[in-house]
N, C-alpha and C positions, 0 to 999 in steps of 0.2 A: 198738271202737265209739263210734259218737257218742251225744250225748248223747239225753234224749226230745227237749229243744227243739229241737235242731238237723232242717234237711232234709236227711234225704238225699238229696233227689234233684235237688237244684240241682249246676250242675255249679261246681269247685274253682278257684278264683281263683288258688289258689296254684301251680299249674302248668300251662301251657298247651301244653305241647311233648310232638310223639309224638303218639298217635293219640287220645287219653282228652281230649288239648285241642283236636282237630276236631269231635269228635261228641261228643253229649251223651250222658254216663253218671254216672248215680247214685253217689254218694260211695263207698259201700260196695264198690262195683267196683271205682272208680279208683284203690281205697287199694291198699298191701301185693301179694299173691301173684297177685291178677288182673293189674292192672296190669304188672305184672313178669313173666307169662307173655303177654301180650300184649305191650309190646314186643321181648322176646326173640325171638318169631315174625316181628315186623315185622322186624326186624333180622337173620333169616335166612333171610330171605325171598331167592331164587337168580331172577334176569333171568329175565323171559318169554320171552322172547328163542330165550335158551337150553332153555327150556325145552319149548316149541313146535314146535321145527327140523326141521322135516320132513326135513333132510338125516341129522337124529342119530336115526333110529330103522330098525329092520332085524328081519329073523327072525333070532332065536339057534340056535344050530347044534345045541345040544342045552339035555337039559333041565336039566343042570347049569348051563352058561351063564344059564339064565333063572332058574335060581334067584338065581345070583348076583348078576343084575342088579336082580330084584326084591329082594333085600336094599338092597345096594348104593344103588338111586335110591331109593327110599321112603325111608332114613337123608339121602341128599343133597340131595332135593325134599318135606321133612315139610311144611316152613313153606309152602309153593307148593300139596301135597296138602289140606291143610287151608281153605286156603280156595277151592278149590273143591269140597269136600265144604261150606261155608257157601254156596255160590253156588248148589249144588245146593237147598241149605235154604229159600234167598232162593225161587229158579228154583217152587217145590212152592206156594209158599204165594203171591207172585203168581197165581200160575198155576188156588189154587182159592180161587173168594171166601169157598164157606161155610166154610173152614178161617181166610181173614184173619177173618171175624167171629169166630168162636169164639176166634181170638187173641187179638178186641179185646175180647171179653165178657172172660175170665180175666182181662188187665191193668187195663182197666175195671175191675174188682170188687176185685183184688188197688190200684191208686191209691186206691179210694174209702175200701176200708179204712185206708193208710198216713194219708192227711187227716184219719180219726174219729179215728184214735189218737189223732192229736196235739190234738182236740179235745175229746172224752170219751169215755169206753167204752161199748161196744156192752151193752145189757141188754137180752137175751130170755127170754121165759118167768119174769121175776123177777132170773135170775139172769146176771150178769155176764159175758164171752165175753171168752177171751184171744183173743192176737193168734193163737196157733196156730191156736185154732178159728174163729177166721174164717178165714183162709186156708184151710182144712180147705174152711166153708163155700163161697168163691167157686169152689173146684176141684169141688166138688162140683154148681153152679148151672152150670159153664161144662164138664160133665163130660157132659151132653145134647149139646151142641152141634158137640163134638171129636166124641163115635157118627157122630151126622146124617154132619159134614163128613168125615170117614174117614178119621183122624187116625191108624189104628193102622196102615193100608195107606198112606199117606204115611212116614210115619216107615221101615216096609218099603222102600217104592219107592228115600227118600232113601240109605239103603244099601246096596241093591242096585246103584246102577243110582251112586255110589259106589266098589264096590267092583270094580266093572266098567269108570270110568273109568281109576280109580289102578291097579287089577292090570293092567288093559294097555296105560298107560304104561306102567310101570315094566320091565313084560316086555319091552317093547320098543324104549324108550329106550337108547341103545349108552350103557353106562359108562364116562365120561373116560379118556383116558389113562393118567392117574396114578393114579385109583382101580385098572383093569388089574392093573398092576405090582404092588401091594400086596395083592390077590388072589390069585397066581401063589407057590404054596409051594414049595419044594424039597423033596429028597427027602434020608432021612435016611443 
C-alpha cells in the first residue's frame, strides 16, 4: 500500500497500457489483483458480433439442452455478461437523478476525507476520529440520500434485469459446434 504522503488518486505514470491507462482509476485499484482482474476480463471478451448474432438464437429442444446452453454460454460469454451488468448499472444511475446526487454526495464526502487525511486529523468533540470512523460518518450522511433515491429498489432492479437479460441470452443462444461435441457423452 502507498505511504501516507503518497496521493492515492493520481493516475499511475509507470503503466499506461490496458484499460487503466485510458481512464482515471485510483492507484490502489490500478495495482495488484484488481488490475489483473480487469485486464483478464478485458482480454477474454468474445466478439460482440457473435454475442448478438440473431441467427444463433433458437428455442432449446428440451429442458436438458437449455441447462447445457446456460452453463456453456455463461462460461463462454462471462466477460461479455459482466459488461452487460455494468451497462445496466450505468443505465440505472444515469436515469435516476436522485441516485446520481446521492452517489455524488457519498463519493464527494469520501474525497474530502481523503484530502483532509493528508493535511490534518479530524477532531470532533475533543477526540481524534480514525479514517474508518470518518468513512462511516460519510456513509451515515449519505444514507438518507440513498434512502430517498430508492437505492435498494435500484439494486434489486439491476439484479433482476441482469438475471433476465443474461438468463434469456444464455438459454436461447446456440452453443458453438465444437462445444456441443464436448457435451455429448458416450455410454459405458
